[in-house]
Structures are given as structure tokens and as C-alpha cells.
GUBAKE-62184 format. One line per field, with one value per residue (C-alpha): residue number from 0; x, y, z. Coordinates in Angstrom, 3 decimals, padded with zeros to 6 digits, always signed. Example, Ala and Ser with C-alpha at 12.3 -4.5 7.8 and 13.67 -1.06 7.14 Angstrom:
# GUBAKE-62184
i = [0;1]
xx = [+012.300;+013.670]
yy = [-004.500;-001.060]
zz = [+007.800;+007.140]
This chain:
# GUBAKE-62184
i = [0;1;2;3;4;5;6;7;8;9;10;11;12;13;14;15;16;17;18;19;20;21;22;23;24;25;26;27;28;29;30;31;32;33;34;35;36;37;38;39;40;41;42;43;44;45;46;47;48;49;50;51;52;53;54;55;56;57;58;59;60;61;62;63;64;65;66;67;68;69;70;71;72;73;74;75;76;77;78;79;80;81;82;83;84;85;86;87;88;89;90;91;92;93;94;95;96;97;98;99;100;101;102;103;104;105;106;107;108;109;110;111;112;113;114;115;116;117;118;119;120;121;122;123;124;125;126;127;128;129;130;131;132;133;134;135;136;137;138;139;140;141;142;143;144;145;146;147;148;149;150;151;152;153;154;155;156;157;158;159;160;161;162;163;164;165;166;167;168;169;170;171;172;173;174;175;176;177;178;179;180;181;182;183;184;185;186;187;188;189;190;191;192;193;194;195;196;197;198;199;200;201;202;203;204;205;206;207;208;209;210;211;212;213;214;215;216;217;218;219;220;221;222;223;224;225;226;227;228;229;230;231;232;233;234;235;236;237;238;239;240;241;242;243;244;245;246;247;248;249;250;251;252;253;254;255;256;257;258;259;260;261;262;263;264;265;266;267;268;269;270;271;272;273;274;275;276;277;278;279;280;281;282;283;284;285;286;287;288;289;290;291;292;293;294;295;296;297;298;299;300;301;302;303;304;305;306;307;308;309;310;311;312;313;314;315;316;317;318;319;320;321;322;323;324;325;326;327;328;329;330;331;332;333;334;335;336;337;338;339;340;341;342;343;344;345;346;347;348;349;350;351;352;353;354;355;356;357;358;359;360;361;362;363;364;365;366;367;368;369;370;371;372;373;374;375;376;377;378;379;380;381;382;383;384;385;386;387;388;389;390;391;392;393;394;395;396;397;398;399;400;401;402;403;404;405;406;407;408;409;410;411;412;413;414;415;416;417;418]
xx = [-000.001;+001.625;+001.280;-001.165;-003.341;-003.116;-003.317;-006.666;-007.656;-006.662;-008.708;-011.533;-010.338;-011.117;-014.389;-017.385;-020.125;-021.160;-020.942;-017.873;-016.157;-018.111;-016.531;-013.034;-013.415;-014.699;-011.600;-013.531;-012.936;-012.738;-015.012;-015.085;-016.167;-019.238;-018.685;-020.622;-019.332;-015.384;-017.016;-018.323;-015.327;-012.873;-015.539;-015.446;-011.766;-011.832;-014.502;-012.106;-009.060;-010.124;-006.851;-006.155;-005.475;-004.553;-000.948;-000.668;+000.076;-002.935;-002.163;-004.653;-002.751;-005.260;-007.314;-008.200;-007.656;-010.607;-013.336;-012.596;-014.480;-011.363;-009.912;-013.400;-014.026;-010.444;-009.970;-013.573;-012.797;-008.572;-008.846;-011.715;-009.460;-006.330;-004.277;-000.975;-000.795;-003.280;-001.329;-003.586;-002.509;-004.138;-003.263;-002.044;-005.669;-008.018;-011.287;-012.946;-010.513;-012.099;-015.596;-016.303;-015.380;-012.298;-010.091;-012.646;-008.916;-009.310;-013.124;-012.902;-016.329;-018.912;-018.353;-015.020;-012.272;-008.536;-007.033;-005.789;-002.299;-001.184;-001.216;-000.743;-002.984;-001.233;-002.819;-000.975;-003.975;-007.856;-009.134;-011.744;-010.838;-014.354;-014.640;-018.097;-016.589;-016.518;-013.746;-014.852;-015.125;-015.521;-012.757;-010.500;-012.302;-011.420;-007.546;-007.081;-008.180;-006.032;-002.999;-001.684;+001.133;-000.919;-000.686;+002.353;+002.810;+003.564;+006.079;+006.271;+009.495;+010.920;+009.025;+005.326;+003.463;+002.861;+000.643;+000.851;+001.447;+004.641;+006.352;+009.155;+007.145;+004.312;+007.087;+008.654;+004.791;+004.445;+007.580;+005.653;+002.829;+001.718;-001.490;-002.851;-006.417;-007.786;-009.272;-006.939;-006.609;-008.051;-006.356;-003.130;-003.698;-001.649;+001.015;-000.002;-000.272;+003.433;+004.417;+002.599;+003.908;+007.612;+007.374;+005.706;+002.708;-000.163;-003.675;-007.259;-008.010;-010.661;-010.447;-012.148;-013.063;-011.710;-008.139;-008.509;-006.839;-004.657;-001.296;+000.729;-002.135;-003.618;-000.012;-000.054;-003.841;-002.663;+000.194;-001.831;-000.837;-003.554;-007.056;-010.578;-012.291;-015.545;-018.660;-018.978;-019.400;-021.497;-024.171;-022.473;-021.486;-022.116;-019.732;-019.575;-018.616;-017.546;-019.886;-019.188;-019.502;-021.937;-024.497;-024.908;-024.538;-027.060;-027.558;-027.312;-028.883;-028.395;-029.328;-031.370;-027.888;-027.074;-024.177;-024.139;-023.602;-023.331;-023.471;-019.863;-020.355;-017.819;-015.766;-014.035;-012.340;-008.470;-006.341;-003.499;-005.197;-007.009;-010.108;-012.770;-015.238;-012.284;-011.401;-015.491;-015.623;-018.377;-020.444;-021.135;-023.515;-021.634;-021.189;-024.819;-026.677;-025.421;-026.382;-029.979;-030.793;-028.759;-030.842;-029.264;-030.784;-026.856;-026.473;-029.375;-030.597;-027.134;-025.212;-022.017;-020.397;-018.619;-015.534;-013.013;-011.497;-007.893;-007.527;-008.490;-011.354;-014.326;-016.421;-018.304;-020.078;-022.000;-020.025;-022.236;-022.290;-019.126;-019.632;-017.562;-016.861;-014.390;-010.833;-009.805;-009.473;-012.210;-012.487;-015.183;-015.627;-013.920;-016.611;-015.530;-012.832;-015.854;-015.383;-012.354;-010.702;-007.616;-007.416;-010.694;-009.235;-005.679;-006.221;-004.175;-004.254;-005.543;-007.226;-006.509;-002.498;-001.135;+001.989;-000.076;-002.183;+000.959;+002.648;-000.219;-000.680;-003.740;-003.496;-004.192;-007.506;-006.455;-007.567;-010.762;-011.927;-012.177;-013.373;-016.362;-016.777;-017.355;-019.489;-021.595;-021.805;-019.424;-017.440;-014.743;-011.535;-009.903;-007.574;-006.112;-002.958;-004.859;-004.575;-007.888;-010.294;-012.808;-016.341;-017.757;-020.809;-024.221;-022.398;-018.518;-017.860;-014.586;-014.722;-012.781;-012.074;-012.201;-009.978;-009.026;-008.969;-009.180;-010.079;-007.587;-006.388;-008.295;-008.402;-011.171;-011.541;-011.245;-011.970;-009.160;-006.178;-003.309;-000.429]
yy = [+000.128;+003.582;+006.143;+007.931;+005.231;+004.831;+008.162;+008.308;+004.929;+006.550;+009.327;+007.978;+005.953;+008.091;+009.685;+007.834;+007.354;+004.137;+005.426;+006.725;+003.007;+001.531;+004.165;+003.621;-000.731;+000.371;+002.949;+005.742;+008.713;+012.250;+014.601;+018.056;+021.136;+023.465;+027.238;+028.015;+026.397;+027.679;+031.183;+031.504;+030.398;+032.685;+035.451;+034.827;+035.708;+039.242;+040.633;+039.786;+041.359;+042.886;+042.557;+038.456;+038.015;+041.253;+041.110;+037.345;+033.953;+031.236;+028.061;+025.527;+022.024;+018.592;+020.450;+020.040;+023.599;+022.056;+021.665;+022.807;+025.349;+026.303;+027.905;+029.086;+031.234;+032.300;+033.247;+034.840;+036.834;+037.557;+041.138;+041.450;+039.793;+041.587;+037.848;+038.441;+034.901;+032.150;+028.563;+025.335;+021.488;+018.572;+014.715;+012.460;+010.763;+013.297;+011.434;+014.640;+016.865;+017.715;+017.305;+021.362;+023.965;+025.314;+022.611;+021.759;+019.958;+017.009;+015.900;+013.931;+013.749;+011.328;+011.902;+010.815;+012.458;+012.052;+010.997;+014.040;+014.945;+016.353;+020.370;+023.331;+026.149;+029.407;+033.158;+036.473;+038.209;+038.830;+041.561;+041.678;+039.097;+039.617;+043.458;+043.438;+045.737;+043.423;+040.980;+037.956;+033.709;+033.862;+036.350;+033.565;+030.496;+032.777;+033.560;+029.836;+028.999;+031.414;+031.337;+027.215;+028.616;+029.169;+025.363;+024.469;+020.489;+018.717;+015.449;+012.730;+011.700;+008.604;+008.418;+010.504;+010.532;+013.833;+016.349;+014.527;+017.402;+015.785;+016.095;+017.861;+019.727;+019.926;+021.020;+023.944;+025.714;+025.568;+027.563;+030.384;+030.451;+032.663;+030.636;+027.338;+026.338;+023.013;+019.640;+017.604;+013.956;+013.403;+009.882;+011.680;+015.106;+014.240;+014.324;+017.106;+018.978;+018.207;+019.536;+022.902;+023.101;+022.754;+025.521;+027.901;+028.189;+029.267;+027.480;+027.119;+023.676;+020.873;+017.643;+014.494;+015.938;+013.109;+014.811;+017.094;+014.263;+013.054;+012.782;+014.608;+017.596;+018.079;+019.450;+021.673;+022.658;+022.925;+025.433;+027.343;+026.947;+025.666;+025.738;+025.123;+027.414;+028.984;+028.096;+024.337;+023.462;+020.765;+017.906;+017.721;+018.552;+017.957;+017.291;+016.937;+013.800;+012.647;+011.195;+007.831;+007.282;+004.952;+006.526;+004.267;+006.332;+007.987;+011.520;+011.530;+013.911;+014.437;+017.629;+019.148;+018.333;+014.968;+016.118;+014.050;+015.267;+012.789;+013.808;+014.054;+013.842;+015.542;+017.270;+020.783;+023.761;+023.360;+026.569;+029.369;+032.375;+034.378;+034.853;+036.789;+034.038;+032.778;+035.848;+035.390;+034.587;+031.386;+032.514;+030.249;+029.477;+029.605;+025.833;+025.911;+027.238;+024.390;+021.706;+023.387;+024.764;+022.715;+021.021;+018.679;+015.611;+014.414;+017.780;+019.053;+018.279;+016.253;+017.271;+017.584;+017.039;+013.746;+013.379;+011.021;+007.795;+008.449;+012.090;+015.041;+016.887;+016.742;+015.382;+018.417;+016.148;+019.131;+021.803;+024.185;+023.142;+024.654;+026.617;+029.711;+028.942;+025.869;+026.595;+023.289;+020.419;+019.795;+016.646;+018.240;+016.561;+017.497;+019.683;+022.578;+023.533;+024.926;+027.323;+027.287;+031.000;+030.640;+034.098;+032.009;+029.060;+026.571;+023.419;+020.751;+017.862;+014.867;+011.656;+010.099;+010.514;+008.192;+010.079;+012.996;+011.706;+010.664;+014.138;+015.355;+012.741;+010.752;+007.235;+004.004;+002.682;-000.297;-003.319;-002.480;-000.211;-002.751;-005.638;-003.002;-001.874;-005.653;-006.572;-003.449;-005.109;-002.847;-004.129;-003.486;-004.209;-002.022;-003.374;-002.159;-001.057;+001.462;+005.143;+006.254;+008.521;+006.183;+007.465;+005.329;+007.096;+006.797;+003.561;+002.524;+003.708;+004.395;+008.146;+008.426;+011.499;+014.302;+017.109;+018.180;+022.225;+025.118;+028.497;+030.853;+032.571;+035.705;+038.550;+038.663;+042.222;+043.017;+039.678;+039.960;+037.759;+037.320;+037.870]
zz = [+000.029;-000.913;+001.852;-000.010;+000.531;+003.951;+004.100;+002.517;+004.402;+007.759;+007.524;+008.913;+011.554;+014.918;+013.885;+015.740;+012.677;+011.686;+007.761;+008.371;+009.779;+006.054;+004.272;+005.635;+004.688;+001.215;+000.634;+000.745;+002.605;+001.156;+002.817;+001.937;+004.386;+003.363;+002.476;+005.191;+008.265;+007.014;+006.549;+010.302;+011.600;+009.549;+010.058;+013.792;+013.858;+012.334;+014.022;+017.058;+014.841;+011.252;+010.527;+011.277;+007.579;+006.335;+004.516;+005.319;+003.265;+003.185;+002.820;+002.086;+001.890;+002.443;+000.230;-003.072;-005.518;-008.171;-005.560;-002.000;-000.435;+001.920;-001.731;-003.030;+000.098;+000.426;-003.469;-003.592;-001.012;-001.242;-001.781;+001.921;+003.487;+002.164;+001.571;+000.277;-001.288;-001.538;-001.989;-002.379;-003.044;-004.272;-004.398;-006.952;-008.232;-006.145;-006.892;-007.345;-008.983;-012.804;-011.487;-011.579;-013.944;-012.299;-014.832;-017.944;-019.341;-017.296;-018.511;-021.476;-022.578;-021.585;-018.580;-018.276;-016.879;-016.915;-013.557;-011.891;-010.367;-007.758;-007.963;-005.977;-007.208;-006.252;-006.310;-005.376;-006.963;-007.917;-010.139;-012.447;-015.118;-017.165;-016.897;-015.368;-012.725;-009.613;-008.646;-007.502;-007.716;-011.361;-012.097;-010.379;-012.183;-015.777;-014.588;-014.191;-017.185;-018.924;-016.675;-016.478;-015.132;-011.672;-011.541;-010.230;-010.299;-007.318;-007.272;-005.253;-003.589;-001.412;+001.077;+000.167;-003.173;-004.626;-002.489;+000.822;+003.554;+004.875;+001.114;+000.364;-002.200;+000.384;+003.103;+000.749;+000.549;+003.928;+004.902;+003.004;+004.649;+007.716;+008.745;+007.862;+006.755;+006.178;+007.296;+007.280;+007.777;+011.312;+011.983;+010.760;+013.065;+015.662;+013.188;+011.542;+014.669;+014.974;+011.582;+012.382;+016.109;+015.228;+012.127;+014.219;+012.170;+012.588;+011.845;+011.887;+010.935;+011.626;+013.641;+015.726;+018.842;+021.102;+019.950;+022.927;+024.722;+022.838;+024.718;+021.546;+021.854;+025.215;+026.292;+023.608;+024.858;+028.811;+028.021;+025.978;+022.630;+020.552;+021.650;+020.222;+017.714;+017.698;+016.011;+016.143;+019.683;+019.696;+018.005;+013.537;+010.275;+007.126;+004.855;+001.274;-000.092;-003.971;-006.064;-006.461;-002.186;-001.171;+000.934;+003.982;+006.818;+009.400;+007.865;+004.322;+001.684;-001.963;-003.249;-006.027;-008.501;-007.351;-004.510;-001.286;+002.089;+005.299;+008.639;+010.522;+014.619;+017.450;+014.788;+016.044;+014.924;+016.803;+015.955;+017.893;+016.554;+018.828;+018.945;+021.061;+022.904;+024.692;+026.431;+027.728;+031.507;+031.961;+034.001;+037.806;+040.335;+043.523;+045.108;+047.632;+044.545;+042.227;+044.793;+044.787;+041.634;+039.311;+036.730;+036.212;+038.648;+039.299;+041.278;+042.479;+045.935;+047.054;+050.486;+048.555;+045.254;+044.521;+045.479;+043.855;+045.732;+044.430;+044.436;+046.097;+043.716;+043.069;+040.055;+037.899;+034.811;+033.850;+032.400;+033.898;+037.369;+038.164;+041.498;+041.361;+044.704;+044.691;+044.571;+044.562;+041.440;+039.444;+036.923;+033.956;+030.595;+027.034;+026.557;+029.481;+026.212;+024.372;+027.183;+028.765;+029.365;+029.991;+032.491;+034.242;+034.371;+034.845;+033.504;+035.854;+033.956;+031.638;+032.518;+029.627;+030.504;+032.909;+033.344;+034.025;+036.447;+038.288;+038.672;+039.982;+042.592;+041.197;+043.319;+041.986;+042.254;+044.377;+045.624;+048.008;+045.517;+042.581;+044.988;+045.528;+042.234;+041.056;+043.855;+042.729;+038.658;+037.570;+034.082;+031.743;+032.184;+035.550;+037.897;+041.127;+039.348;+036.953;+037.732;+036.709;+038.981;+040.688;+042.684;+045.368;+045.611;+045.054;+043.645;+042.494;+038.792;+036.775;+035.598;+032.041;+030.152;+032.416;+032.205;+035.377;+036.436;+039.072;+038.971;+039.157;+042.041;+042.738;+045.255;+047.174;+047.750;+043.609;+042.221;+039.592;+039.134;+040.667;+038.570]
């Protein structure tokens, strides 16, 4: 199997969606982000800083300039954003390339087309090409038809197929970039982010929500080098798929033009671009008010919050139940990061990381806990030596995928964060 095939097959490996699992088996793995989702996210950064992209080289690797909505959005808004340059790359044998009108020479007629080669499409300006008095995506299409020099062939190297983000040609283009914006292969997410961080690039990318707890990703979040984006906080998102994609997933549809779409659960934007939402304080009630008024049965009416058996911290299963007057460590769900304000909270640890749990003093579960857990019907592969968060009340259970946080220290007189 070639590296490219490996990338394509692995693209969906981490997505919790039965249809995508079927796609993996069938080697159907191309998912294209919708224009409106890109537009909403990008423009949220402009509200915070209108010059976020001004004078910048934007690089959309892992995207197909033939049909990519990343390319379409940045090309259509090239002048509005004040871009210096837009670079988009495709890979060898893209299944969707040539289905649109940007590169008609790939169409052979009778519904057939040539197998496309990996290309980089580079724009350093967008101007009125058709003389209608406006510069827009139609002018970009006309420019690309007239100027084949705007397309650069990407060669395979010793390890990677043409257009692979890890290949030499793509890395050379990455060196030019100021901001990378794309939907990278989900199962190569760790390697993809590592490349961006190593080279000091700003980025705005889509990934699986479970990537939050990856051992290679979470430290970046903890160290305030990566955070979640603005516009996707829950639910799922719709992605376009190629014409040959089998529609056997929940939530699929075909539009009036015959274009296929499926819905994918658990996606987030990941970025190191600043935005206003991450500086908004999370409104919290006191512990007493939560115990009295919370809408969650797990909290309301209890005498106190549950405490972990093997670590001095309280269990807070919902972000809106975080108490404002508790200064100790709290275990919260990973969805808390949608609301995380680094000025308000400090991240202490990640329950998926055994080394981190050891460092902060989480003890092993122990035989007493395991005995109680099994006697109450608890199942699963848990043993006394495991370093996981455990609760004894109201019944013994193991808690997984928790982020451990605490309030930033504050003076009682001013309420301001201590430096």
C-alpha cells in the first residue's frame, strides 16, 4: 500500500460514525467542508481582529483546489481579507478533481475524465478578469483557465506521494505560509499538528473532538499553544462526499444537483489564532446554589459534590455546574474546552494521560475499590494498579475522559486574577 493510500484509508479511523467506518472499509474517505462552515469560523476571527489575515500567506494543504470550499472561500474573499497569497494543494489521483469547472481540460467528455495529478494552485492577486466591474470567484475561474502557470505540479518523493502534506514539495510551500487553514486527515491529526507547531505556524484546522485528549495534543492545550475555535461546539456537521461515495451512513442527503452529503459527529475547529470567545468568562453559580438549583439530577438535591476515591478533587459532570466558590481541583468533561477561558481557569491534567495523572498525585484504584466495583456489578477491564479516577458514591464507578481544572487565584477584594 502506498503512503497516499494509507492516508486516505486512515482519514476516518477516529470518527465515531458507523457510516464512516463503512467508508473506511470501502476505501471511500474524502469529506469536503461546507462553505458556510468555513465562512462562519473565519469571520469570527475578523470580528476580534479585522486584520487577522491581512498581508498573510494562507496555505490550504490537504485540500483540492479544484473543488475545495477552503480555496473557494479564500479566493472569493482574497481582497476583502487583504491576503498576500493563497496556496492550495491537491494530491495524486484526487477522486473529486475535475468534477467542477475550474479545470475543464480534465474532462474527456461522456462523463469521463483524466486521472488528475497533484498540483499546487497559487494566487497572488484577484482582479476583475471579465470586465464586469467586480472581482469575485468568476474572475478566479477565468484567471485559472487563462493561466496554467498558476498551477505547479507536485512531485512524489522517496517516502510520500505527490501532494502529501509531509512531502518535500508541500513542506517547501509550508515554509512560505503564515496561516494554514484546512481539514486534515483525522487519523494523522497528531502528526499534522506536530508539523505546524514545529515550524511555528498559525493555523485553523478541523479535527475530531477526541483529539483533545491525545497525549500529543493535550499538552499544547494545557500550555495555551492550541485551543478550540469559535463556531462548532456540539452536534455534528455536514460534509460533501464524492459522487461515487456509498450513502449508507445516518444523516445523508442528495441535493437537487445530485451532490451527496453526510453528517459527521464530534468535530471541532482547532487553532492558535486568538478570538473573542476564549476571553469570555464562564458564568458560574456558587456550590450551594448549584446543589439547590442545578437542572441536572446528578447535582441538584445532593448534600455535596461527589469526590474521587483516589484523588483530592470533585466530580463536575457538566460545565454549567462548575461552582464559582470552589478553589480546589475539579474533574470536568472534555466539552468544557468549548467554554475554556485561560484567564479564568487553569488546566491541571488529563485523565487519559497516566504520566500526567501520576505527576499530579492521582493514586492507583487499589484492590478495595476494585472489589467494591465488581461487587456492585461493575464491568470492564479495570485492575487495582490502574491510575484512573474512581468514585465510590452513589455506587463504585470509574470515571474516564475528564479534564482536571481549577479556578485561577483571585483576590477577594477586587476579584482580579493574581499575577
